[in-house]
C-alpha positions as CSV (number, residue, x, y, z in Angstrom):
1,V,3.6,27.4,-4.1
2,S,5.2,26.9,-7.6
3,V,8.8,26.7,-7.2
4,V,10.5,26.6,-11.2
5,Q,14.6,25.3,-10.9
6,A,16.5,25.2,-14.2
7,S,20.6,25.4,-15.0
8,A,22.0,26.4,-19.1
9,D,20.0,22.8,-20.7
10,S,19.4,19.9,-20.3
11,D,21.6,18.1,-19.1
12,K,23.2,20.3,-16.1
13,T,18.8,20.5,-15.1
14,R,18.9,17.2,-14.6
15,E,21.9,17.1,-12.3
16,M,20.4,19.0,-11.2
17,I,17.2,17.1,-10.7
18,Q,18.6,13.9,-9.3
19,K,20.4,15.9,-6.8
20,I,16.4,17.0,-5.2
21,L,14.7,14.4,-5.4
22,M,17.9,12.5,-4.0
23,A,16.6,14.7,-1.3
24,Y,13.3,14.1,-1.5
25,D,13.8,10.6,-1.8
26,K,15.7,10.2,1.9
27,L,13.6,12.5,3.3
28,Q,11.4,10.8,6.8
29,W,7.7,9.9,6.1
30,W,6.5,12.0,8.6
31,M,8.3,15.1,6.8
32,K,7.4,14.6,3.3
33,P,4.4,15.7,2.1
34,I,3.3,12.3,-0.3
35,Y,3.5,12.8,-4.6
36,T,0.7,13.7,-6.9
37,K,2.4,14.1,-9.6
38,R,6.7,13.0,-10.5
39,S,8.4,13.7,-13.8
40,E,12.2,13.1,-14.1
41,G,12.6,14.5,-16.8
42,D,14.7,17.9,-18.3
43,K,10.8,19.4,-18.0
44,G,10.3,17.4,-14.9
45,Y,7.8,18.3,-11.9
46,L,7.3,17.3,-8.7
47,K,3.8,17.7,-7.8
48,F,2.3,17.9,-4.3
49,G,-1.9,17.9,-4.7
50,S,-3.0,18.0,-1.0
51,I,-0.8,21.6,-0.4
52,N,-1.3,22.9,-3.9
53,S,2.2,23.3,-3.5
54,G,4.8,22.5,-6.7
55,L,8.3,22.6,-8.4
56,I,9.1,22.8,-11.9
57,F,12.0,22.3,-14.5
58,Q,13.1,23.4,-17.0
59,H,16.1,24.7,-18.0
60,G,18.5,27.8,-20.5
61,S,18.4,25.6,-23.9
62,Q,14.8,26.1,-24.1
63,T,12.4,27.8,-27.0
64,N,10.1,28.5,-24.2
65,P,10.5,31.1,-22.4
66,I,10.7,30.9,-18.5
67,A,7.6,29.6,-16.4
68,M,6.0,30.9,-19.0
69,G,1.2,30.6,-17.8
70,T,2.9,29.9,-14.1
71,T,2.5,32.2,-11.3
72,V,5.9,31.6,-8.9
73,V,7.1,32.5,-5.6
74,G,10.4,30.5,-5.7
75,Y,12.8,30.6,-7.8
76,H,16.3,29.4,-8.3
77,L,18.1,28.9,-11.9
78,S,21.6,27.2,-11.8
79,E,24.5,28.9,-14.1
80,V,22.7,32.0,-16.0
81,S,25.9,32.3,-18.0
82,S,25.5,30.3,-20.0
83,Y,21.4,30.6,-21.1
84,S,21.0,30.7,-24.8
85,D,19.0,33.7,-24.0
86,A,18.1,34.7,-21.0
87,E,16.7,37.9,-21.7
88,D,13.3,36.5,-23.7
89,L,14.0,33.5,-20.8
90,I,14.1,35.3,-17.6
91,E,13.0,39.3,-18.7
92,V,9.6,38.4,-21.0
93,G,8.8,34.6,-19.3
94,L,10.4,34.1,-15.4
95,F,10.2,38.0,-13.8
96,K,6.8,38.2,-15.7
97,A,6.0,35.3,-13.6
98,V,7.0,36.5,-10.2
99,H,4.8,38.8,-8.5
100,P,7.0,41.7,-6.3
101,S,5.9,40.2,-3.0
102,P,7.5,39.5,0.4
103,R,6.6,35.6,-0.7
104,I,8.4,35.5,-2.6
105,F,12.6,34.2,-3.1
106,G,14.2,33.5,-6.2
107,V,18.3,33.4,-7.1
108,L,20.1,33.8,-10.1
109,E,23.0,31.4,-9.8
110,S,26.6,31.4,-12.0
111,T,30.2,32.9,-12.6
112,C,30.7,35.7,-15.0
113,K,31.9,34.0,-18.2
114,G,32.4,37.6,-19.2
115,D,31.8,41.3,-19.2
116,T,29.4,41.7,-21.3
117,G,25.4,40.4,-22.6
118,W,22.5,40.2,-20.6
119,W,24.5,37.9,-17.4
120,A,26.8,40.5,-16.5
121,E,24.7,43.8,-17.6
122,S,21.5,42.1,-14.5
123,Y,24.4,42.0,-12.1
124,W,25.5,45.6,-12.8
125,D,22.1,47.1,-12.9
126,A,20.8,45.4,-10.0
127,K,24.6,46.2,-7.6
128,S,23.5,50.3,-8.6
129,G,20.3,50.2,-8.2
130,W,19.6,47.9,-4.9
131,P,21.0,50.4,-2.7
132,K,18.8,53.2,-4.2
133,G,15.3,51.0,-4.4
134,E,15.5,50.6,-8.1
135,S,16.2,47.1,-8.3
136,R,14.1,43.7,-7.3
137,L,16.8,41.8,-7.6
138,M,20.1,42.1,-5.3
139,A,23.3,41.3,-6.7
140,L,26.1,39.4,-4.6
141,F,29.0,38.2,-5.1
142,L,30.8,35.2,-3.5
143,P,34.4,34.8,-3.5
144,F,36.5,31.5,-4.0
145,Y,37.4,32.0,-1.1
146,C,33.9,31.5,0.9
147,A,33.8,28.2,-0.4
148,E,35.9,27.4,2.4
149,D,34.2,23.5,3.1
150,M,35.0,23.2,-0.2
151,Y,38.7,24.6,-1.3
152,P,40.6,22.8,-0.8
153,N,39.7,20.5,1.1
154,E,41.1,18.0,3.6
155,T,42.8,15.2,1.8
156,E,44.8,18.3,-0.1
157,K,45.4,19.3,2.8
158,R,47.4,16.7,4.0
159,A,49.0,16.5,0.9
160,H,49.9,19.5,0.1
161,P,50.6,20.8,3.0
162,I,51.9,24.6,2.8
163,P,55.3,24.7,4.1
164,E,56.0,26.4,6.8
165,S,58.9,28.9,5.6
166,W,55.3,30.3,3.4
167,R,54.6,34.0,3.1
168,P,52.2,35.4,0.3
169,E,53.6,38.3,-1.9
170,P,53.1,41.3,-0.8
171,E,50.1,41.8,-4.0
172,T,48.5,38.4,-2.8
173,R,48.1,40.2,0.2
174,K,46.6,43.7,-0.6
175,M,43.9,41.1,-2.6
176,M,43.4,39.5,-0.1
177,A,43.6,42.6,2.7
178,E,41.0,43.9,0.0
179,S,38.6,40.3,-0.2
180,A,38.2,40.5,3.0
181,L,37.0,43.8,3.5
182,Y,34.4,43.2,0.7
183,V,33.0,40.4,2.4
184,Q,32.6,42.1,5.6
185,S,30.9,45.4,3.6
186,N,28.3,42.7,1.7
């Protein structure tokens, strides 16, 4: 198994790597496979020779396409709208390295950063193509309020409680109803 992970630039990728390696390092000894190679740089890796598997790290400001020369069955690319040349890095590299299979699990995630460019076009192509079987990608929008465990946190709620007399404006209630319908239908 080969898996690739990337973020927008080398610094963000290093942050991602540190989170992954911390999770790996905190596993109980009996749960973690022994790695045979480990590099913590922005083009690093974690290789498990005994199970012929590995995780490679790349980033969205590199010059060579992502996963070039590798066949991957999993990928997680973060902050894709900030990649320097997403079309070349992902279409030419990653997507050619990912062969259609039910074993594949891939995630491209990002904030929007506008309604033009490769990320926006790919989202809308997947949104219209997935239901018709014309897209390998399924578009999914997660509104901010789906992160109830993050925003607002318990400290913020205690420090700034909602006044009992407060009621949302009609426009806000309409947006809430439309958003709820969207989440339920997806």
